[in-house]
KEDREN-426260 format. One record per atom (N, C-alpha, C, O, CB): residue in one letter; x, y, z. Coordinates in steps of 0.05 Angstrom, whole numbers, plus 5000, padded with zeros to 4 digits. Glycine has a CB too. Example, Ala and Ser with C-alpha at 12.3 -4.5 7.8 and 13.67 -1.06 7.14 Angstrom:
<pts>
a526448865156a524649105156a526449345156a528549345169a522649115181s525749555142s527349795143s525850015157s526850235161s528249885114
</pts>
This chain:
<pts>
m524175365913m524375575931m524475505958m525975635972m522375735928k523075305968k523475175997k526075096003k527175136025k521974936000k527374955982k530074895992k531575125997k533075116016k531574725975y531475335983y533475585987y532875706011y534675806025y533275805966l530175696018l529375836044l530675656066l532075766082l525775866047i530375386069i531875256086i534575256088i535575236110i531275046084v536275286065v538475336062v539475566076v541275556092v538775336038g538175776070g538576046078g538176086109g539476266121g536576216064f536475926122f536175906149f538175766163f538975826185f533775796154l538875566149l541075426165l543975566166l545475526185l541475146153i544475726146i546875896140i546276096163i548076096180i546876026108v544376246165v544176436185v543676306214v544276446233v541876616177a542876106217a543275966245a545675926249a546576036269a541975706249f547375786235f550475756236f552075966242f553875946258f551575676212l551476196231l552676466235l552276576260l554176696271l551776656217v549576546275v548576646298v550176486319v551376606336v545476616300v550176196318v551576016336v554476056337v555676056359v551175736327a555876106312a558876166312a559076446324a561076486338a560176146282f557476646320f557976896336f557676876365f559276956381f556177116327l555176736371l555076746400l557376556416l558076606439l551976666407t558276366403t560076226411t562676376415t563876366436t560176026394f563476516394f565776726400f565476936421f567477016433f566276866377v562977026424v562377216445v562377066471v563577186489v559577356440v561476846477v561876716502v564476656511v565076656535v560476476502a566576596490a569376516491a570676746497a572376726514a570376396467a570176976486a571077216494a570677336523a572477436536a570077376477i568377306529i567377376556i568777196580i569477286601i564377336555k568876906571k570876756589k573476826588k574676816609k570876496584i574576876570i577676946567i577977206583i579977216597i578676996534a576377416583a576577656598a576377626622a577977716638a574977836591v574077456630v574177396664v575877236675v576077246700v572077296676g577377056660g579176916669g581577086665g583476986678g579276676658s582077286654s584677446652s584377616682s586377636697s584677666620v581977716687v581477856709v582377696733v584077776748v578777926709f581177476735f581577306758f585177236760f586577266780f579577006754l585777176740l588977126740l590777356749l592877316762l589877056711g589877596740g590777826751g590377836779g592377846794g589678046739v587777816788v587877806825v589677626834v591577716848v585077706841f589577376828f590777156835f593777266838f594877286860f590276926814v594977326817v597877426814v598877666833v601077696843v598277526785l596377836836l596678086857l596678006884l598078126900l594478296855a594677726894a594777616918a597277536924a598477616943a593077416920l598477346905l601077186908l603077406916l604177396938l602077016879l603377596901l605377786903l605377936930l607478026940l605277966880g602677966942g602278076966g603277876986g604377957006g599478156971l602877636983l603277437004l606277407008l607277377030l601777166996w607677396985w610677386981w612077606995w613977567010w611377396950i610877866991i611878097002i611678117034i613178237049i610478316989s609477957040s609077967070s611077787079s612477857099s606077887080w611377597070w612977377082w615877447080w617577347094w612477097068k616377627062k619377737059k619777927079k621977957090k620077867031a617678087085a617678267105a618278167138a619678267156a615078397103k616777957136k616877837165k619577697169k620377637192k614477627171k620777637150k623177437152k625377617158k627177557174k623977267125d625277877145d627578077151d627578227177d629478377183d627778277130
</pts>
């Protein structure tokens, strides 16, 4: 009985770690996407301002 309890606990711990890893990765991907979008908008604004000054 004790062996099944330990195996069950290890399976639950594995599932919790896997779920938290997925959640952390999803949050990092979302934050990275937001920063990438801001960076692209900043580059676009800089490029437009350079084009406007040259013409």
